[in-house]
ZALUM-489300 format. One record per residue: x, y negated, z negated of N, C-alpha, C, O, CB in turn; residue in one letter. Coordinates in pm, whole numbers, padded with zeros to 5 digits, always signed. Atoms other than C-alpha are relative to their C-alpha. Glycine has a CB too. Layout:
BEGIN
XYZXYZXYZXYZXYZa/...
//
This chain:
BEGIN
+00136-00049-00016+02608-04255-02496-00035+00098-00111-00148+00100-00161-00019+00066+00138m/+00025-00097+00105+02648-03978-02753-00032-00071-00131-00119-00028-00207+00121+00093-00018k/+00025+00076+00122+02662-04235-03033-00141-00057+00003-00212-00055-00097+00104-00113-00018i/+00135+00055-00014+02345-04399-02898-00105+00107-00024-00205+00083-00092-00018-00062+00141k/+00096-00110+00018+02165-04063-02885-00008+00041-00146-00117+00064-00199+00040+00120+00087s/-00001-00036+00142+02274-03975-03238-00066-00108-00085-00134-00078-00183+00144+00025-00048n/+00062+00109+00072+02167-04320-03357-00152+00006+00015-00224-00013-00083+00053-00135+00050l/+00144-00012-00023+01823-04276-03198-00057+00114-00083-00161+00099-00147-00030+00022+00151i/+00048-00114+00078+01786-03933-03357-00001-00033-00149-00094+00004-00220+00089+00124+00026a/-00007+00037+00142+01896-04072-03695-00112-00097-00036-00173-00085-00143+00136-00062-00033a/+00109+00094+00026+01647-04360-03668-00134+00070-00003-00217+00042-00089-00001-00110+00106l/+00125-00076+00001+01365-04121-03576-00012+00081-00128-00119+00087-00189-00007+00093+00123l/+00000-00081+00122+01463-03897-03866-00026-00087-00122-00105-00050-00210+00134+00075-00015f/+00019+00090+00114+01485-04190-04109-00142-00053-00004-00203-00060-00111+00100-00117+00007a/+00138+00048-00006+01152-04327-03992-00097+00106-00042-00191+00079-00117-00033-00049+00138g/+00089-00110+00037+00987-03990-04023+00016+00033-00148-00082+00068-00214+00030+00124+00086a/-00020-00026+00143+01145-03941-04366-00071-00105-00084-00122-00074-00191+00150+00002-00033s/+00065+00108+00075+01007-04277-04476-00149+00023-00013-00209-00013-00114+00026-00133+00067a/+00143-00027+00006+00654-04167-04392-00030+00144-00040-00145+00187-00034-00065-00031+00134v/+00021-00141+00034+00706-03808-04507-00102+00016-00111-00172+00117-00117+00131+00065-00043a/+00100-00008+00105+00493-03883-04809-00141-00008+00053-00236+00028-00018+00022-00110-00099g/+00134+00013-00057+00201-03949-04574-00029+00108+00103-00135+00106+00165-00017-00136+00064t/+00018-00105-00100+00244-03642-04352-00052+00126-00068+00001+00169-00170+00132+00029+00075i/+00052-00128+00050+00036-03329-04412+00086+00112+00055+00082+00137+00176-00150+00019+00038d/-00079-00115-00044+00276-03034-04396+00124-00040+00077+00152-00158+00094-00085+00090+00084g/-00124+00025-00071+00598-02998-04201-00024-00059+00138-00130-00039+00199+00080+00128+00012p/+00007+00061-00133+00667-03193-03881+00125+00037+00077+00236+00031+00023-00016-00155-00010v/-00112-00029-00088+00886-03087-03591-00006-00095+00118-00114-00121+00172-00002+00148+00048m/-00011+00082-00119+01006-03317-03313+00120+00049+00078+00223+00084+00020+00014-00152-00035t/-00111-00038-00087+01224-03228-03015+00039-00123+00080-00045-00185+00146-00038+00119+00094v/-00051+00116-00071+01444-03504-02870+00110+00047+00093+00197+00125+00054+00053-00109-00099v/-00106-00037-00093+01657-03469-02559+00127-00073-00040+00124-00190-00077-00039-00034+00146s/-00128+00057+00035+02025-03529-02626+00058-00081+00113+00001-00089+00221+00095+00107-00041g/-00064+00083-00102+02263-03755-02436+00060+00083+00113+00080+00033+00223+00108-00087-00062s/-00054-00089-00102+02404-03457-02248-00112+00087+00056-00202+00127-00017+00114+00087-00056e/+00101-00085-00062+02198-03257-02000+00003+00138-00065+00110+00199-00077+00022+00010+00153n/+00010-00133+00057+02076-02937-02164+00005+00005-00151-00009+00113-00209+00108+00083+00052g/-00003+00004+00145+02103-03050-02527-00133-00055-00050-00175-00164-00011+00119-00086-00052i/+00124+00044+00063+01780-03072-02727+00021+00002-00150+00069+00100-00206-00121+00091+00041y/-00014+00009+00145+01779-03188-03089-00136+00026-00063-00234-00042-00033+00056-00139-00044k/+00122-00033+00073+01516-03030-03312+00008-00066-00136+00104-00047-00211-00019+00156-00013v/+00010+00066+00129+01411-03242-03609-00114+00065-00077-00225+00081-00025-00022-00154+00015q/+00099-00067+00085+01225-03074-03895-00006-00076-00131+00097-00099-00195+00036+00152-00024y/+00017+00078+00123+01082-03268-04188-00114+00059-00081-00223+00082-00029-00027-00150+00033i/+00104-00046+00091+00891-03139-04488+00036-00043-00141+00148-00088-00166-00018+00155+00008t/-00023+00037+00139+00857-03205-04859+00061+00115-00081+00128+00091-00181-00130-00044-00065k/-00040-00117+00079+00935-02849-04975+00115+00076+00065+00124+00084+00188-00119+00092-00019e/-00109-00084-00048+01246-02633-04945-00057+00136+00036-00135+00194-00039+00113+00013-00109v/+00048-00132-00041+01181-02314-04752+00096+00061+00102+00197+00000+00138-00143-00009+00060s/-00074-00065-00109+01317-02068-04496-00072-00033+00130-00195-00022+00139+00010+00155-00023t/+00056+00040-00128+01266-02181-04137+00060+00088+00109+00182+00101+00119+00026-00151+00030v/-00045-00080-00113+01285-01954-03833-00018-00083+00126-00126-00135+00153-00079+00136+00009k/+00004+00073-00127+01371-02123-03502+00015+00102+00112+00109+00182+00112+00114-00109+00008v/-00005-00091-00115+01298-01932-03180-00013-00081+00128-00083-00182+00133-00113+00107-00009s/+00013+00060-00133+01341-02027-02815-00046+00110+00094+00015+00217+00103+00137-00063+00049v/+00058-00095-00094+01125-01848-02557+00004-00058+00141-00010-00179+00159-00146+00036-00039l/+00004+00047-00138+01145-01867-02178-00144-00006+00049-00236+00020-00028+00085+00090+00092d/+00135+00016-00056+00846-01922-01945-00080+00129-00005-00203+00124-00007+00009-00049+00143a/+00068-00130+00008+00765-01548-01958-00019+00046-00144-00059+00160-00169+00079+00105+00078s/+00011-00028+00144+00764-01563-02342+00100+00104-00049+00076+00170-00150-00140+00046-00031q/-00110-00086+00045+01086-01358-02365+00086-00079-00098+00114-00197-00075+00085+00051+00120n/-00084+00065+00100+01298-01438-02672+00139-00023+00058+00205+00071+00102+00007+00085-00129l/-00131+00037-00052+01612-01624-02562+00099-00021-00115+00217+00010-00103-00009-00127+00087v/-00085+00031+00114+01745-01729-02903-00087-00003-00126-00205-00040-00120+00073-00137+00019f/+00072+00004+00127+01645-01696-03269+00100-00014-00113+00209+00044-00108-00089+00127-00019s/-00082+00010+00121+01790-01796-03604-00090-00037-00117-00197-00095-00099+00113-00105+00017e/+00072+00036+00122+01673-01833-03964+00088-00090-00084+00206-00060-00106-00042+00126-00080s/-00070+00094+00086+01775-02127-04179-00063+00011-00139-00185-00004-00153-00007-00148+00056l/+00054-00019+00134+01740-02072-04554+00022-00123-00087+00120-00197-00069+00065+00123-00066t/-00008+00107+00098+01679-02323-04831+00018-00138+00064+00107-00213+00027+00114+00026-00096k/-00005+00131-00065+01616-02623-04604-00132-00074-00022-00238-00012-00029+00030+00015+00151v/+00120+00083+00008+01373-02912-04644-00013-00081+00128-00123-00096+00182+00004-00093-00125a/+00000+00080-00122+01471-03125-04346+00134+00019+00070+00237+00039+00005-00027-00151-00030s/-00125-00010-00074+01727-03103-04069-00016-00058+00140-00127-00072+00192+00046+00145+00008f/-00010+00031-00143+01835-03225-03726+00105+00096+00052+00216+00101+00000+00038-00153+00028i/-00091-00104-00050+01996-02949-03521-00002+00001+00152-00110+00004+00212-00039+00140-00056r/-00003-00005-00147+02115-02946-03156-00007+00144+00051+00050+00235-00008+00126-00068+00053p/+00006-00129-00068+02031-02656-02926+00042-00022+00144-00011-00109+00213-00143+00064-00009y/-00059+00017-00132+02230-02614-02605-00063+00096+00100-00053+00217+00085+00153+00022-00006n/+00068-00079-00102+02033-02494-02301+00086+00014+00126+00041+00075+00223-00134-00063+00035f/-00078+00007-00124+02319-02542-02050+00035+00137+00058+00061+00146+00178+00127-00076-00026s/-00028-00134-00052+02384-02166-02020-00126+00069+00052-00118+00180+00105+00065+00086-00107a/+00128-00058-00042+02015-02103-01941-00040-00052+00137+00001-00162+00176-00111-00030-00103l/+00051+00050-00128+01845-02128-01602-00100-00114-00023-00166-00120-00127-00066+00114+00081p/+00097+00108+00009+01638-02440-01536-00140+00058-00008-00169+00163+00050+00011-00096+00122y/+00138-00047+00010+01272-02403-01628-00067-00047-00127-00016-00133-00199-00005+00149+00008g/+00081+00031+00117+01009-02422-01899+00043+00088-00117+00064+00209-00101-00152+00019+00030e/-00035-00073+00121+01101-02321-02254-00091-00044-00114-00143-00155-00114+00149-00022-00037y/+00081+00029+00118+00911-02305-02582+00089+00012-00122+00157+00113-00141-00122+00096-00009t/-00074-00001+00126+01074-02395-02913-00103+00019-00111-00198-00059-00124+00085-00133-00021i/+00097-00035+00105+00893-02236-03210+00069-00011-00135+00176+00047-00156-00058+00143+00022v/-00045+00007+00138+00947-02327-03575-00104+00067-00087-00222+00035-00078+00025-00148-00044l/+00092-00069+00091+00796-02097-03838+00053-00015-00142+00171+00009-00169-00016+00150+00038e/-00033+00006+00142+00792-02158-04212-00121+00047-00079-00218+00096-00020+00043-00144-00043d/+00110-00052+00081+00564-02074-04504-00131-00074+00025-00237-00024-00010+00035-00009-00146k/+00122+00077-00030+00317-02344-04388-00062+00040+00134-00175+00003+00163+00031-00148+00001a/+00055-00042-00130+00275-02186-04044+00100-00016+00113+00221-00008+00093-00125-00080+00031g/-00081+00003-00121+00402-02227-03691-00024-00131+00075-00137-00179+00084-00033+00122+00091k/+00009+00118-00085+00478-02534-03478+00069+00032+00132+00172+00100+00134+00063-00126-00069q/-00049-00034-00133+00539-02517-03104+00022-00128+00080-00064-00216+00080-00098+00094+00074v/-00029+00108-00094+00703-02763-02861+00048+00062+00130+00126+00157+00129+00107-00101-00058e/-00044-00047-00131+00748-02708-02489+00092-00104+00062+00065-00224+00055-00121+00029+00093r/-00093+00089-00068+01043-02854-02298+00023+00052+00141+00011+00172+00168+00134-00012-00077v/-00035-00036-00136+01134-02858-01932+00147-00034+00018+00186-00151+00012-00089-00074+00105t/-00143+00018-00019+01506-02809-01873+00026-00006+00150+00007+00092+00221+00082+00114-00067y/-00029+00020-00142+01605-02953-01534+00135-00068+00015+00190-00121-00081-00110-00083+00069t/-00130+00060-00028+01923-03079-01370-00008-00152-00013-00086-00217+00058+00049+00039+00140a/-00014+00145+00015+02010-03432-01488-00131-00075-00014-00135-00195+00012+00074-00054+00115n/+00128+00068+00021+01646-03509-01564-00066+00065-00121-00086+00186-00125-00092+00009+00128q/+00068-00050+00118+01479-03475-01899-00135-00069-00010-00142-00192-00017+00086-00023-00129v/+00134+00057+00011+01104-03523-01921-00021-00055-00141+00043-00011-00236-00108+00105+00033a/+00035+00056+00130+00960-03730-02202-00065+00107-00087-00130+00199-00038-00095-00121+00016s/+00062-00091+00096+00853-03545-02515-00105-00080-00076-00074-00185-00133+00106+00064-00097v/+00112+00069+00063+00513-03645-02656-00042+00078-00124-00055+00200-00119-00119-00017+00099v/+00043-00064+00125+00405-03573-03015-00110-00084-00063-00097-00206-00073+00120+00018-00099k/+00111+00066+00067+00076-03659-03187-00017+00066-00137-00036+00187-00145-00134+00007+00085i/+00003-00053+00136+00064-03620-03567-00110-00069-00079-00119-00192-00080+00136-00019-00069t/+00102+00056+00090-00233-03666-03802+00067-00026-00133+00124+00065-00194-00125+00096-00016k/-00060+00036+00127-00111-03853-04108-00096+00034-00113-00215+00059-00091+00037-00150-00002l/+00082-00039+00115-00237-03780-04459-00119-00092-00021-00225-00049-00065+00086+00002-00126a/+00113+00093+00009-00452-04093-04455-00107+00049+00096-00076+00090+00208+00043-00149+00032a/+00109-00063-00074-00793-03986-04328-00003-00028+00149-00020+00066+00228-00127-00043-00057d/+00021+00033-00141-00802-04170-03997+00121-00066+00064+00105-00155+00147-00119-00091+00013s/-00121+00057-00060-00440-04250-03911+00074+00110+00075+00088+00222+00027+00092-00063-00109k/-00067-00094-00088-00251-04083-03628+00126-00065+00054+00125-00182+00092-00093+00045+00115f/-00126+00048-00055+00111-04120-03515+00018+00059+00139+00017+00181+00156+00120+00038-00092l/-00031-00042-00137+00175-04106-03140+00144-00040+00026+00178-00159+00021-00099-00064+00106v/-00140+00030-00027+00545-04077-03058+00041+00062+00133-00002+00171+00170+00090+00051-00114s/-00053-00046-00127+00724-04043-02727+00151-00013-00008+00204-00122-00026-00058-00083+00122v/-00146-00001-00005+01091-03943-02716+00037+00003+00148-00006+00091+00222+00062+00122-00079a/-00023+00019-00142+01232-04056-02384+00141-00053+00022+00187-00140-00052-00104-00095+00060n/-00131+00053-00038+01571-04110-02225-00022-00078+00129-00058-00020+00231+00108+00113+00018r/+00021+00082-00117+01550-04398-01983-00133-00073-00008-00185-00098-00117+00006+00085+00126g/+00125+00075-00009+01239-04580-01865-00110+00091+00051-00089+00171+00142+00017-00122+00092t/+00114-00080-00043+00896-04422-01830-00127-00083-00021-00129-00174-00103-00008+00135-00078d/+00130+00065+00013+00536-04537-01790-00089+00093-00081-00109+00208-00044-00064-00032+00142h/+00079-00082+00092+00314-04412-02075-00142-00056-00009-00162-00176-00025+00066+00004-00141v/+00140+00038+00017-00066-04416-02090-00058+00077-00119-00049+00199-00124-00083+00028+00130t/+00063-00060+00117-00246-04353-02421-00150-00024+00010-00195-00138+00024+00058-00058-00134v/+00146+00009+00003-00619-04277-02421-00048+00070-00126-00001+00178-00160-00065+00064+00129k/+00058-00059+00120-00820-04211-02737-00151+00007+00020-00216-00092+00055+00037-00082-00129i/+00143-00023-00013-01168-04061-02726-00058+00032-00137+00005+00101-00217-00030+00115+00101f/+00073-00032+00122-01418-04048-03013-00132+00063+00043-00215-00001+00107-00024-00128-00090n/+00118-00076-00042-01685-03781-02965-00020-00009+00152-00130-00036+00200-00126-00052-00072n/-00003+00000-00147-01592-03768-02592-00029-00135+00063-00060-00141+00182-00099+00101+00052n/+00020+00135-00052-01633-04147-02552+00133-00075-00012+00192-00081-00120-00116-00075-00076r/-00127+00073+00000-01326-04354-02452-00013-00124-00089-00098-00210-00067+00040-00041+00145l/+00003+00116+00090-01254-04601-02734+00127-00083+00010+00131-00196-00038-00020+00046-00144i/-00126+00073-00012-00895-04702-02649+00076+00052+00121+00082+00172+00145+00085+00013-00129f/-00089-00038-00110-00672-04706-02342+00103-00110+00018+00069-00228+00025-00081+00023+00132e/-00108+00096-00020-00335-04871-02297+00111+00066+00078+00150+00180+00050+00051-00055-00136k/-00113-00048-00080-00058-04830-02041+00116-00095-00022+00100-00217-00018-00037+00009+00152a/-00121+00079+00023+00297-04948-02111+00118+00065+00069+00122+00187+00087+00027-00015-00151d/-00128-00051-00045+00639-04914-01960+00094-00008-00119+00112-00114-00179+00056-00082+00124t/-00090-00004+00115+00883-04804-02229+00141+00030+00046+00162+00100+00146-00047+00104-00104i/-00141-00029-00025+01260-04798-02231+00054+00063-00127+00081-00007-00225+00081-00130+00041n/-00042-00071+00120+01371-04534-02478-00119+00063-00070-00212+00111-00005+00073-00094-00095g/+00103-00068+00078+01153-04403-02758-00110-00097-00044-00090-00218-00047+00063+00066-00122d/+00114+00080+00044+00813-04523-02880-00072+00075-00111-00082+00198-00107-00096-00030+00119m/+00084-00059+00104+00608-04462-03193-00102-00102-00047-00065-00214-00083+00086+00049-00118g/+00107+00090+00041+00271-04617-03281-00096+00076-00091-00133+00190-00062-00075-00059+00125i/+00102-00056+00089+00033-04549-03571-00133-00065+00035-00145-00188+00036+00037-00022-00151v/+00135+00047-00032-00334-04577-03475-00090+00023-00121-00098+00134-00173-00057+00072+00126y/+00093-00008+00112-00584-04653-03753-00141+00006+00057-00189-00092+00113+00017-00122-00098n/+00132-00021-00057-00924-04512-03654-00107+00011-00108-00206+00082-00092-00001+00124+00086l/+00092-00011+00113-01102-04561-03987-00141-00050+00031-00235-00014-00041+00054-00077-00117e/+00133+00051-00035-01394-04742-03816-00082+00102+00078-00198+00077+00111+00013-00128+00082k/+00067-00103-00079-01482-04422-03630-00010+00128-00082+00068+00149-00175+00075+00025+00134f/+00010-00131+00066-01598-04079-03743-00026+00104+00107-00062+00071+00220-00114+00001-00108s/+00022-00108-00096-01628-03742-03576+00131+00050+00058+00236+00039-00004-00092-00045+00111g/-00114-00063-00065-01391-03574-03333+00079-00102+00082+00022-00185+00152-00046+00116+00090e/-00089+00087-00078-01089-03755-03185+00077+00085+00099+00122+00195+00066+00096-00079-00092f/-00084-00064-00101-00913-03657-02864+00102-00103+00047+00066-00214+00087-00085+00054+00120t/-00107+00085-00047-00576-03807-02775+00051+00057+00132+00078+00177+00142+00116-00012-00105f/-00058-00040-00129-00453-03796-02415+00115-00097+00028+00093-00215+00052-00107-00002+00116e/-00118+00081-00024-00098-03922-02366+00069+00056+00123+00104+00174+00127+00097-00001-00124v/-00064-00047-00123+00054-03904-02019+00113-00094+00038+00110-00214+00008-00103+00009+00115s/-00115+00078-00044+00383-04019-01871+00014+00013+00151-00032+00110+00211+00129+00046-00071t/-00023-00004-00144+00485-04101-01516+00095+00113+00038+00095+00159+00152+00057-00134+00048a/-00093-00110-00029+00754-03831-01545-00070+00135+00001-00006+00238+00022+00112+00002-00102s/+00076-00124-00016+00475-03571-01551-00043+00069-00126-00103+00177-00119+00079+00092+00078g/+00039-00063+00127+00419-03495-01919-00137-00050-00042-00160-00171-00047+00105-00030-00111k/+00131+00037+00053+00058-03490-02044-00028+00087-00122-00014+00209-00117-00112+00017+00108t/+00032-00070+00124-00040-03398-02398-00142-00037-00039-00175-00155-00048+00102-00036-00114e/+00138+00023+00043-00405-03358-02503-00020+00075-00131-00004+00197-00137-00103+00046+00110i/+00018-00059+00132-00478-03299-02871-00135-00044-00055-00172-00161-00044+00116-00042-00096i/+00129+00031+00063-00816-03279-03048+00012+00016-00151+00075+00110-00200-00112+00091+00055k/+00006-00005+00146-00870-03351-03417-00144-00012-00044-00172-00010-00163+00085-00111-00065y/
//
């Protein structure tokens, strides 16, 4: 199982590296590991910089912090097994700004992680779901508050889809929800 998890992380990293030329700024993704309590943080950017990684609990208390110097991209595991179950926030800070991911650490159950990234091409967006096991995912896309796309799928493992919205203009809202209880709403 550990080999499978590492392979999935490597494939996600390789795929993200392949499109790194089309991504505006750094990208962070959090993937649950094969063992309960292990989360792998993936960071991809074009430029070498210093990156600060912080983990905060539900009350926004600092649980862990480290600075990585002279890095452009990395995959790094973080072990939550010594922490109480609950909501945590993983924060990455570099010279381009701050990125935040929230995870729910529970016993033998890891919720899906949803990420929506605007690609460098004007109207292309990457929707990715990192998931261990099977989950039901619904993607809704709104253009100026009008539903223009809706699709529900059952996925086994991870999913990544690029949506080309060049035929539309104005504000886009993505709503991605999973049966395991994760909902992400992002406006562009």
